[in-house]
C-alpha positions in Angstrom: -48.6 15.0 8.3 -50.0 12.2 6.1 -53.2 10.6 7.5 -51.6 7.1 7.7 -48.7 8.3 9.9 -48.7 7.5 13.6 -46.4 8.1 16.5 -44.0 5.4 17.6 -40.9 5.0 19.7 -37.5 4.8 17.9 -37.8 1.1 17.7 -41.2 1.3 16.0 -43.5 0.5 18.9 -46.6 2.7 18.7 -47.7 4.8 21.6 -51.1 6.1 22.4 -50.6 9.8 23.3 -47.5 12.0 23.1 -48.7 13.9 26.1 -49.3 10.9 28.4 -47.0 9.6 31.1 -47.4 6.4 33.1 -47.7 7.5 36.8 -48.7 6.0 40.1 -51.0 8.7 41.5 -51.4 9.3 45.2 -54.5 10.3 47.1 -53.1 13.7 47.8 -52.9 14.5 44.1 -49.2 13.7 43.8 -47.7 11.1 41.6 -44.6 8.9 41.1 -43.1 8.1 37.7 -42.5 4.5 36.8 -39.5 3.0 35.0 -41.8 1.1 32.8 -42.8 4.3 31.1 -40.4 3.8 28.1 -41.9 6.7 26.3 -41.1 9.2 29.0 -37.6 7.8 29.7 -36.6 7.7 26.1 -38.0 11.2 25.5 -36.0 12.7 28.4 -32.8 10.7 27.7 -32.7 11.7 24.0 -33.3 15.4 24.9 -30.2 15.4 27.1 -28.2 14.0 24.2 -29.5 16.1 21.3 -26.4 18.3 21.0 -23.1 17.2 19.6 -19.9 19.0 20.4 -19.8 22.5 18.9 -17.1 23.2 16.5 -14.2 24.8 18.3 -14.0 27.3 15.4 -16.6 27.9 12.6 -19.5 27.2 15.0 -22.1 29.4 13.4 -22.9 29.0 9.7 -25.1 29.5 6.7 -25.7 26.3 4.9 -27.3 25.4 1.5 -26.9 23.2 -1.5 -26.3 23.9 -5.2 -24.1 23.0 -8.1 -20.8 23.7 -9.7 -20.8 24.0 -13.5 -17.6 23.8 -15.5 -17.6 26.4 -18.4 -14.6 24.9 -20.2 -12.6 21.8 -20.7 -9.8 22.1 -18.1 -7.9 19.0 -19.1 -5.0 21.2 -20.3 -4.0 21.6 -16.6 -5.9 19.0 -14.6 -7.2 15.4 -14.9 -10.0 16.1 -12.4 -13.1 14.6 -14.0 -15.6 17.3 -12.9 -13.5 19.8 -14.8 -13.3 17.6 -17.9 -15.9 19.4 -20.2 -17.9 22.5 -20.5 -21.4 22.2 -19.0 -20.5 19.3 -16.6 -22.4 19.9 -13.4 -21.4 18.7 -9.9 -23.7 18.8 -6.8 -22.3 21.0 -4.0 -22.9 21.5 -0.2 -21.9 24.9 1.1 -21.3 26.0 4.6 -20.2 29.6 5.3 -19.3 30.5 8.9 -17.9 33.0 11.2 -14.6 31.7 12.8 -14.2 32.7 16.4 -17.8 33.2 17.4 -20.0 30.7 19.1 -23.1 29.1 17.6 -25.5 31.6 19.3 -23.5 34.7 18.4 -24.3 37.3 15.8 -23.2 36.3 12.3 -22.6 39.9 11.4 -19.7 40.2 13.9 -16.4 41.4 12.6 -14.7 38.2 11.7 -13.1 36.2 8.9 -15.7 33.9 7.3 -14.9 30.3 6.6 -16.2 29.1 3.2 -16.5 25.3 3.0 -17.8 23.4 0.1 -18.2 19.7 -0.5 -18.3 18.8 -4.2 -19.9 15.4 -4.8 -17.9 14.5 -7.9 -18.0 11.4 -10.0 -14.6 10.4 -8.6 -15.4 10.9 -4.9 -15.8 14.0 -2.7 -13.7 17.1 -3.0 -13.7 19.6 -0.1 -12.8 23.2 -0.7 -12.2 24.7 2.7 -11.6 28.3 2.0 -12.0 31.7 3.6 -13.6 34.9 2.5 -10.8 37.1 3.9 -12.3 40.2 2.5 -10.6 41.0 -0.8 -7.4 39.0 -0.9 -6.5 35.3 -0.3 -4.3 35.8 2.8 -4.4 34.6 6.4 -3.0 35.6 9.9 -0.2 33.1 10.1 2.1 31.0 7.9 3.4 28.6 10.6 0.8 25.9 11.6 1.9 25.6 15.2 0.5 29.1 15.8 -3.0 28.1 14.6 -4.5 27.1 18.0 -2.9 30.2 19.7 -4.2 32.5 17.0 -7.7 31.2 17.4 -7.6 31.3 21.2 -6.5 34.9 21.1 -9.7 35.7 19.1 -11.9 33.9 21.6 -12.7 34.3 25.3 -10.2 35.1 28.1 -9.6 32.0 30.3 -10.4 33.9 33.5 -13.1 36.5 32.6 -14.7 34.4 29.9 -15.0 37.6 27.9 -13.6 38.6 24.5 -10.3 40.3 25.3 -8.6 42.8 23.1 -5.4 42.4 25.2 -5.2 38.8 24.1 -6.0 39.6 20.6 -3.5 42.3 20.0 -0.8 40.7 22.2 -0.9 37.7 19.9 -0.8 39.8 16.7 1.9 42.2 17.9 4.0 39.2 18.6 3.2 37.6 15.3 3.2 40.6 12.9 3.2 38.5 9.7 -0.6 38.8 9.8 -0.8 42.5 9.3 -2.2 42.1 5.8 -5.1 40.1 7.1 -5.6 42.4 10.0 -5.9 45.4 7.7 -8.6 43.5 5.7 -10.4 42.4 8.8 -10.6 45.9 10.2 -11.7 47.4 6.9 -15.3 47.3 5.7 -14.5 43.8 4.2 -14.5 42.6 7.8 -18.3 43.0 8.1 -19.8 41.7 4.9 -23.5 42.4 4.4 -24.4 38.8 3.5 -23.0 35.6 2.2 -24.4 36.4 -1.2 -22.3 39.5 -1.4 -18.8 38.2 -0.5 -16.0 36.5 -2.4 -14.0 33.5 -1.3 -10.5 32.3 -1.8 -8.5 29.1 -1.4 -5.7 31.1 0.4 -3.5 28.0 0.2 -1.5 27.0 -2.8 -2.8 23.7 -4.3 -1.7 21.7 -7.3 -3.7 20.8 -10.3 -2.1 17.6 -11.6 -2.3 15.7 -14.9 -2.2 12.0 -15.7 1.3 12.2 -17.0 2.6 13.5 -13.6 2.9 17.2 -14.7 1.3 19.8 -12.6 0.8 23.5 -12.0 0.5 25.3 -8.7 -2.9 26.9 -8.2 -5.0 29.3 -6.2 -8.8 29.4 -6.5 -11.0 32.4 -6.4 -14.8 32.7 -6.1 -16.2 36.0 -7.1 -19.8 37.0 -6.4 -22.0 38.0 -9.3 -24.2 39.8 -6.9 -21.5 42.4 -6.2 -19.6 42.9 -3.0 -21.5 44.7 -0.2 -20.4 45.4 3.3 -21.8 46.9 6.4 -20.2 49.8 8.1 -19.2 49.2 11.7 -22.3 50.9 13.0 -24.6 49.0 10.6 -23.1 45.7 11.6 -23.6 46.5 15.3 -27.1 47.6 14.7 -28.0 44.5 12.7 -26.3 42.2 15.2 -28.6 43.5 17.8 -31.8 43.5 15.7 -31.2 40.1 14.0 -28.2 38.1 15.1 -29.1 35.5 12.4 -29.2 38.0 9.6 -26.9 36.1 7.2 -28.7 32.8 7.8 -32.1 34.4 7.1 -30.8 36.4 4.1 -29.6 33.3 2.3 -32.5 31.1 3.2 -35.1 33.6 2.0 -33.2 34.4 -1.2 -33.1 30.7 -2.2 -36.8 30.3 -1.2 -37.9 33.0 -3.5 -35.7 31.7 -6.4 -33.1 34.5 -6.2 -30.3 32.0 -6.5 -26.8 33.5 -5.8 -24.0 32.8 -8.3 -20.3 33.0 -8.1 -17.7 32.9 -10.9 -14.9 30.5 -10.2 -11.4 31.4 -11.3 -7.9 29.9 -11.0 -4.4 31.3 -11.0 -1.9 28.9 -12.4 1.9 28.9 -11.8 4.4 26.5 -13.3 7.1 24.9 -11.1 9.7 26.9 -12.9 7.8 30.1 -12.2 7.5 29.1 -8.6 11.2 28.8 -8.2 11.7 32.3 -9.7 8.8 34.1 -8.1 9.6 36.9 -5.7 7.4 35.6 -3.0 7.4 32.2 -1.2 4.3 30.6 -2.9 3.6 28.6 0.2 3.3 31.7 2.5 -0.4 32.2 3.3 0.3 35.8 4.2 1.2 36.7 0.6 -0.8 36.8 -2.6 0.1 36.1 -6.2 -0.2 39.3 -8.3 -3.0 39.1 -10.9 -0.7 40.7 -13.4 1.8 38.0 -12.9 -0.7 35.2 -12.9 -4.0 36.3 -14.4 -7.3 34.9 -13.3 -8.8 32.2 -15.6 -12.5 31.6 -15.4 -13.3 27.9 -15.2 -16.9 27.7 -13.8 -19.9 28.9 -12.0 -21.2 28.1 -8.5 -25.0 28.4 -8.0 -26.7 27.8 -4.7 -30.3 26.8 -5.2 -31.6 24.6 -2.5 -32.1 25.0 1.3 -31.4 22.2 3.7 -34.4 19.9 4.6 -33.1 19.7 8.2 -30.3 21.9 9.4 -28.9 19.5 11.9 -28.8 16.5 9.5 -27.6 18.5 6.5 -25.4 21.3 7.8 -24.5 20.7 11.5 -23.4 17.1 10.8 -21.4 18.1 7.7 -17.7 17.7 8.0 -15.1 19.3 5.7 -11.4 18.8 5.3 -8.8 20.0 2.8 -7.5 16.4 2.8 -10.6 15.3 1.0 -9.3 15.4 -2.6 -9.9 13.8 -6.0 -7.6 12.8 -8.8 -6.2 15.9 -10.5 -6.3 18.0 -7.3 -3.5 17.8 -4.7 -2.0 19.5 -1.7 1.2 21.5 -2.0 4.0 21.9 0.5 2.2 24.9 2.1 2.9 24.1 5.8 -0.4 25.4 7.2 -2.2 23.4 4.6 -0.2 20.3 5.6 -1.3 20.7 9.2 -4.9 21.2 8.2 -4.8 17.9 6.3 -4.7 16.2 9.7 -6.5 18.7 12.0 -9.8 18.8 10.1 -10.6 15.1 9.8 -9.4 14.7 13.4 -11.9 17.3 14.5 -14.6 15.5 12.7 -13.8 12.2 14.3 -14.0 13.9 17.7 -17.2 15.7 17.0 -19.2 13.2 15.0 -17.4 9.8 15.5 -15.0 7.7 13.5 -17.6 6.8 10.9 -18.6 10.4 10.1 -18.1 9.8 6.4 -21.1 7.5 6.4 -23.5 10.3 7.4 -25.7 11.1 4.4 -24.5 14.7 4.2 -20.8 13.5 4.1 -21.1 10.4 2.1 -19.8 10.1 -1.5 -22.3 9.6 -4.3 -20.0 7.1 -6.0 -18.7 3.7 -5.0 -16.9 3.5 -1.6 -14.8 0.4 -0.9 -12.5 1.0 2.0 -12.4 -2.3 4.0 -9.4 -1.2 6.0 -11.6 1.3 7.9 -14.2 -0.8 9.8 -16.1 -1.1 13.0 -16.2 1.8 15.4 -19.1 3.7 17.0 -22.2 4.1 14.8 -21.2 1.8 12.0 -24.6 1.5 10.2 -23.8 -0.1 6.9 -22.8 -3.8 6.2 -19.2 -3.1 7.5 -17.8 -4.9 4.4 -19.1 -8.3 5.6 -16.4 -10.9 5.5 -14.1 -9.1 3.1 -10.4 -9.0 4.0 -9.5 -6.1 6.3 -5.9 -6.1 5.4 -3.9 -5.1 2.3 -2.6 -7.4 -0.5 -5.1 -10.2 -0.1 -4.7 -13.1 -2.5 -8.1 -14.5 -1.3 -10.1 -11.6 -2.7 -7.9 -9.6 -5.1 -9.2 -6.1 -5.7 -8.3 -4.0 -8.7 -7.0 -0.5 -8.5 -8.8 2.4 -10.0 -6.0 3.2 -12.4 -6.0 -0.4 -13.7 -9.7 -0.3 -14.3 -9.5 3.0 -16.1 -6.3 2.2 -17.9 -4.5 5.3 -16.6 -1.2 6.0 -15.0 -0.9 5.8 -11.2 0.4 9.3 -11.4 -3.1 10.6 -11.8 -3.9 9.5 -8.2 -0.6 10.7 -6.8 -0.8 13.5 -4.2 2.9 14.4 -4.6 5.2 15.4 -7.5 8.9 15.5 -8.0 8.8 19.2 -7.3 8.6 18.6 -3.6 12.4 18.0 -3.8 12.7 21.7 -4.6 11.0 22.4 -1.3 12.7 19.6 0.6 13.2 15.9 0.3 9.6 14.9 0.5 8.2 12.2 -1.7 5.6 9.4 -1.6 6.9 6.2 -0.2 5.7 2.7 -0.7 7.6 -0.1 1.1 9.3 -2.5 -1.4 10.6 -5.8 -0.2 14.2 -6.5 -1.0 16.8 -9.1 0.1 18.0 -6.7 2.8 14.7 -7.2 4.6 15.7 -10.8 5.3 19.2 -10.3 6.6 18.3 -9.7 10.3 15.6 -12.5 10.3 18.3 -14.8 8.9 20.7 -13.8 11.7 17.9 -14.4 14.3 17.3 -17.9 12.8 21.0 -18.6 13.4 20.9 -17.3 17.0 17.9 -19.5 17.8 19.8 -22.5 16.4 22.3 -22.1 19.2 19.7 -23.3 21.7 18.9 -27.0 21.3 15.4 -27.6 20.0 14.4 -23.9 19.6 14.3 -24.0 15.8 12.0 -27.0 15.9 9.7 -25.3 18.4 9.6 -22.3 16.3 8.5 -24.4 13.3 6.0 -26.3 15.4 4.5 -23.0 16.5 4.2 -21.9 12.9 2.6 -25.2 11.9 -0.1 -24.8 14.5 -1.2 -21.6 12.8 -0.4 -22.3 9.1 -2.2 -25.6 9.1 -5.5 -23.6 9.6 -5.0 -22.0 6.2 -7.4 -23.8 3.9 -6.1 -22.3 0.6 -3.1 -24.3 -0.8 -1.7 -21.3 -2.8 -1.7 -19.2 0.3 0.1 -21.8 2.4 2.7 -22.1 -0.4 3.2 -18.4 -0.2 3.9 -18.7 3.5 6.5 -21.4 2.9 8.1 -19.3 0.2 8.3 -16.4 2.6 10.1 -18.3 5.2 12.3 -19.9 2.6 13.7 -16.5 1.9 14.9 -16.5 5.5 16.3 -19.9 5.3 15.7 -22.7 2.7 15.7 -25.4 5.4 13.2 -23.5 7.5 10.8 -23.2 4.6 11.2 -26.8 3.6 10.6 -28.1 7.1 7.7 -25.8 7.6 6.1 -27.0 4.4 6.6 -30.7 5.2 5.3 -30.6 8.7 2.3 -28.4 7.8 1.2 -30.4 4.9 1.4 -33.5 7.0 -0.9 -31.9 9.5 -3.5 -30.5 7.1 
């Protein structure tokens, strides 16, 4: 500790001795604590609140930092900026976890390993929330409503509070589509030797999109340059007893000694036409795309080269969601993926609070301007000051990214016309038409049947509109009501302007 540092309370008030309490001592040697001892009270109160809710799945993890480096220009299949040229590097946060086990469990337990990465790109954050799944990009289910049940069956019995093979197998017998994943899990691939020696896969089908609206379906593969190594069952059991934190220690020490692990990053690409003809449902997580049908294309390297400065701040508070995407990368109609787009950020809001994106480990390294998301617990920035907190403001017009960059809105779109092949799903933006004014116009007529009601309605409007200090905005209000009825708009304008 630097010589000029001294202990203070959280508000900055210095205190004399970290081992001292303010007590009223009795003659018999006893003592009573006093409420004026802020140091003691704050120390105890904070200790009771140090923990945040444990992740319901993926509780125990290895965490570190590094970088993704593109090795080619990928603009032939995606407009994503971080893929735009060979040699471009993007900072990465990585968190690799067991799935069903608790935070204090052995990380060598037989389990799927979640593989989450946050890429801090120059167009915002992109989260890749993958799995290792042994040797193939598959999963236990293809129906999202089964996700909670599948995980519960892998956890503790509600009565005994013990892992229960009856629950586990009862679920999987009743849901046999996961047999591929089960075979991987119970092979040696179910007990990897370390994070450095395992692969990772997107599992889900994603889309790489281009500015012109074209796209390819994609799966992403990360292959370790260190070679795949696995424990036998006996080795995994032995290591779990000797060092339940083996994987955390292995990665931390490797990075500390400069033995930085590297993964090659590949994609499989499939055109929409090929998707329609392919023998498998490309949105089924229990199936893979054959490499002969869709060869792996190397697009980059992932190198992990920095340990966290503080595990809680950097890793435990990290939040990942497949809904965190950048232009050029989009979700497909994969139903499990669609469910995860909601479930993951919702879990983060519960665990960390509604403003979890502001935490340094989660915050984007580029401009963030989202004035529609304000307030809430632990808002610790300027909260957008007095900027409008609603859309379409004429008082403070804000440009759109595509207008600033001179690109098509399609580059930011998370859907494509091919969703119509899956089902009638498309992006929807409400457009005002004359039909929107038919029912209000009818209501204006109904009100007119009651003597004086129309005038009272106008007077009520005047009492509000007269407080608008911008003439152009008031005129817009009059024009709006004129689309309901010209007389209504005219009277509203006349009375309001007289009252301003």
